[in-house]
N, C-alpha and C positions, 0 to 999 in steps of 0.2 A: 484569375482564370482558372480553368480546373485543369486539372493532369488528365492525359489518357490510361486508364489503368489495364487497357486491352481484355485480357480474361482470366492476369492475376495469378496464371499456375505458375508462374518462372521469375524467381528471387532474382530479378533483371538490375543494373545497377541504380537506376531512378530510384526504384522501389529500394536496392538495399540503402541507399542514402535515408531514404526519406524514415524507414523503418529504425535505421540507425540514429536520427536525429530526434524522431521522439522518444523514444528509449533514452537516450540522454538526458533531453528534459524531465521526465520519469525518473531519472540518478537524481537530479537534482531537489527533483521534488521531493524526492526520499530526503536525501541529504538539508536540505534546508528546516523539514519539520525535526526530523531524528538528531539533528544538531544539541538540539536542549539537553534529550539524554543523554546521550555523550558526557555532556559537561556539567549535569546537572549537582555532582557534590561539589564543582567551583564555583557555579551560582548560591547555591545554598550558604554556604561559607559566605561568599562572597555580600549578598544581600538579607542574610539572614533569616529565612523564610525556612518551613515546616514542612514535612510533607504531603499535609494536605494542601496546603497552598501550593507547592507546587504539582499535584496532581491535579488540581483546579486547573492552574496555568495551562501545564502539558497537554491537559488534554478536554474540557473546558472552552478554556479560553480559544483555542485551535475549532475545535468542531463544531462551535456554532454555525457561523459562518462560511464552512468549508464545508459545513450538510446541506444547510439552509438555500445555500446559492448554487449547488450544487443541477437542480432538477430545472428552474427555469436558464441556465445556463446552457445546459444540453437541450434545451428545447429549443432554444435559441441558437443550436451549431446543428442541431437536425434541419433550420431552415435556410439558415446563413453559412458564409465562410468559416469553418473550422481553423484551418491553421490562424487564420486573424486573431479567430478566438485565445489561441493556446498560446500563440507571440506573446497577445498582451499580457496573459494569466501569470505565463512567466516572467515577465520585466515586474509585475508588479511586487508579485511575491519575493522576486529578488532584491527587489528595494526596503522592502520589507524587512527580510535577514538582515540588510547591514545596517540599518536604521537599530536593530537589534543590539546588535554592539554597542550602545548607547544609552542602554536604557540605564535610570539608578533606582530606580525601586518597583515592584511588584505589578502596581498598576501600568507602567509605562510597559514593562515585559508582558503582561497580558494586551495592554494593547493590539504590541506585534502582533501580538499570537493572532489576533482578530481580525486584523486586517491579511495578515500571512493567508491566514486560510481561506478570507475571499480572491487572492490569487489565486492559489492551490487550486482552488472550486472550479476554474477553468482548465484544466489539464487535463484530468484521464478522463472519462469521459468524451469531449474531441477527438482525444490523441486515439483511443481505441475505435472510435466510428469510423477515422480517417483509415486506419489498419482494415476493419471488415471493409471497406470498401474500395483496399488497393488491391486484398487479396482473395484470390476463390474461397468458395467454402471447406475446401479439402485441405486450404494451406494454411488457413486461419488459428489454428490452434497450435501450430508451430511460430506462424507468427506472431501472436498474440507471447506465447509462453517465450519466445525472447524480447520482445517487452517488459514481461512481468521479471525478468531477470536483474532490470533495473537495480531493484532494491538488494541481489547480490552484489552486483557490481558498487553500489556506495558502500556495499560493507568490505569488500576487498580492495578501492583504488581511493575512495573518496573521504570514507570516514578515519583511514589509518592515518591520512594530511591533514586534516582535523583536527585527531587528538593532537599530532605534531607541533601542528601552530596553537594549541590551546595552550600544550605543556609547556612551551617556549615563550608564546608568547601572552598567553592569557585567551580565558575565553573569548573574550569580545572581541580580539584580533580573528580568530576563526569565524567569527557570525561576517565581519568587515570584508574579509576571501571569499568566502561562497555568494554574498549577493553580489560583490562586485565581477564575480565570474559570471556565473548567472545570465546579469544584466546584458554583459557583451554576447552571450551566445544565442541571449533572444534575439537579439540586432539581424544575428547570423541567421539565423532559423529564418524568419522571416523573407530576406533575402534569398534566401536558395532553396528552399520548400518550397510546392506548389502545392493548392487543394486536390486530392485525387476527386474524378469523375464519381458521380454519385452512382452505385450499384442496384436498381430497381430487378423487381423479381422478372425472371422470364415472360416476356412479353408485354408488361405492364408499363405504365408511365408513373415516376417518381411521385408519390401521394406526400400531403402536408400535413401533417396531422397536429390538433393543437392537445399542447400536453396532459389537458385534464383528460382529455379522449385516449392519451396515451395510454395515461395510469389506470382508467377505469379499462381498459382493453387488457393490461398487464395483470390489473387484480384479480381478473379471473380466469387466470392460470396458476392452478395449486402448486403443481411443481416449481415456477415464479417465486410464489409465497413459501415456501419450505426453504427453497434457496434464498432468498433473504433472512429467513430466520438463522440458518448456516453461516450465512457469510458475516451475519449480528455479534454472533457468539464466539466466528474465529476472530472479530476484529477483535474483542474484548482479549482475546490471549495474545495477538497479534502486538497492539498498540501497549499493554500493562507490558509485556515483558521490553517492547523496543524502550521503551520509558523506563524503566528501574533497572534491569540487569544488569548495565554496568556499577550503578549504585549497590546493586547484591555481590557484587563482586571486590568492590572495594571494600563493603563493610566485613560482608563472610570470608573473604578468599582471600583480603590484604592485597587487592592488585593496583595500580597506579593508573591515574587516566592515559597516560600514554601504555602500558602496556595491554589496557582490553584495547585501545584502538590499535595497536599495531601486532599484538598474538590474536585473540578473541574474534572480534571484526574481520579479521582476513581469513580465518577459517570460517567464518559463516558468511563470506563470500565464495569460498571455493566450494562448501558444502552446499550453499543456496543453488549457485549455476546447477548445479548436478540437480539435484534435486529437482529445479523449476523446470530445466531443457528436458529432463528423464521423463515427468509428467506430463508435459505437453508432446513431448513424441509418443509416449503411449495413448494417451487422448487421441492422438494422430491415426496411427496405426488402429488399434481397439474401436473408434470411436466409428471407423467403417465399416467395422462387421455390426455393430450396437451400438447405437447413439447410448444407451444408458452408463455407458463406461465413462461418458463424460463425466457423470458422477459418483460413480463407483470411484474412480481413482482419487476425487479428494474423499470418499470417505473413510478411505482405506489409511489416508495420508493422517488425517484427523486419528484414528482408533489406533494407528501403531505411536503415534507421538506420546498419548497421554501416559505410558510408564517411564518414555524416556524424562518429559516432563517431571516424574516423580523421581526420578533416578536422579535428575540434575538440582533440584532442589533442594533433596531433604539429603542427598550421599556428602559422605564426608572422604571420602578416598578418595584422591585425583582421579584414579582411572576406574569411578562408578560417575563423578558429578561431571566429569569433563567428557564421557564417552558419554552421557545422556545427553548432554549441552551439545554437543556433536550431531546427533540424529534432530534435532529440537532442528539446530539452526539447517537442516537438509531438509526438513519436511515442511515450518511454520509458514514458508509461504508455496509451498509446492502443489496447495490446491487453486490456484489462482489463474493460473492459466485454461486449465481444464473449462472452472469454473463461468468465467468470461463467457469460454468459447458457448458453452451450452447458455446460457444468458442471450447471447447474438444468434445461434439455431434457435430456440424457442420467440423471439420476439420477430415483430413486423421490421420490416427494411426501414420503413419511415420511423421508427419508434426505437433505434436502436442507441442511439444517444442516450434517449432518456432511460428505456431498460436497466442499460451501466449506471448512470445517475443516480439513479433509487435503489443501488446495489449500493452504491457509494456512499447514499445519505442514512441508511441503516448501518452499514457499518459505521460511520462517523457515532451517528447519535447512541446507539448502544457500546461498540468499541471505544470509543476514545473518548467517550464521556463516562462511560463505568467502568472502563478498565483501568486506568490510570488512577482515577480518583479512589476507587475503591482500595487500588495496594494502598495506596499513599493515606489513606484514614485509618485501614489496618494497620498499617505500620506506626499511626503514631496511638493508637489503641491498644497496643504490645507490646513496645516500647517499654514498658516499666517491671513486664513479668520477662521478656526474651533478649531484652539488650538490641544487640546489633543481629542476631538472629529473628528478627518479628519481620523481613523481609524474605526471609525464607518460607514461611506458613501465609504470609499475605499472600503471595506467589504461588500458590495452589492454586487460586485461583484462574488460573491460566488451564491448569488440567483439566478445572471440572468446565470449563466455557467447550476445550475442546472436544471432549467427550461428546458433548450435545452438539456440536456442531455438524461433528461426523454422523450421527444422527439424522440430524436434518435432513443432510445431503441424500444418505439410505433411502429416507424415507421419498423424497423426490425424485428418484430416480425412476421409480415405478411410476410414472405419472405417465401419459401415452403423449401429451405435449412435446417433451425434450426430443424428440426426433424428429421436429421440424427441421430443415433448414434454406 
């Protein structure tokens, strides 16, 4: 049954519950995929894997199904009940997370990542389409920004708990606990959250559009193509950092897994929430005056992040690298809320889930496949000459990707189609 969204101009209790639960599901989405990066040093020692193999498993193994299934699942979501799709995907990836705790070989770990990616493909695009239909256009940037805080909430609350469990009872126990909790919440979501009524353009009936037609239509929007390039570069930076940041702190600065989880990830959560909500608020306020701000803000975020990455990666003095890391953690995901708001604004109503899923597809294919694997290969290649410091130079890729992403967002901002609502 569809839920009446009225005009979506107010954050009613029902809308807050739905938005909060969708955000919680997104938190588990980030937790289950990023948990591998947190415990990577423990898995490397337990399963005796190279950095290249770990890069393949953490990036490619997850990204293939996650990226390739995203578009057809989103197309299905544009034509069917999105609540059911999100609940089913949540349950599937939670089961695979729990099973990851029993793997004994690299191939088993890769298989779990493949199937986890298949489940998580049903999460992001249908969830954001539900939010888009629940809130009026002028409220969407803030609602999407709240939804985007999932990555920061994961860093602030869930990752410290996972790190404590991994340090106390082993990395396998962390996967078991995360999977079991996710499966329970999947059932609760299915029972308590209703499908929102679809929000057609004024005076028009809801249209049903084929996936091929949606792809062709979106491909004719230059701003959308520039935006795809920007999120692809930023995906490379985000996933490379997400996979290898803990390993760098362990190798270069002598941190333990628990220290990373209990100090760095909460810092990332606090800074990330401030950056994400702040960017969403600015996009909401400034976007009313000029819709180009929906992409100017991501461009500025990216360009300011570049020197912060350099300070974090190359700085030796604690004041330098800690300061750089704090800025990076505050800004690295701040582009997402305004960017998704820009996508929803330029895409026709019947193509919103597909438009978002294509963004996720490009982020996955370029970001998740290229980022973690490239850093892993460079780690192995530079290890002989640089030792433990090799990872510092390998991660310079993230600064380059961030710079290129900012330039792409800037190019997209000057196209007329970003002003659609």
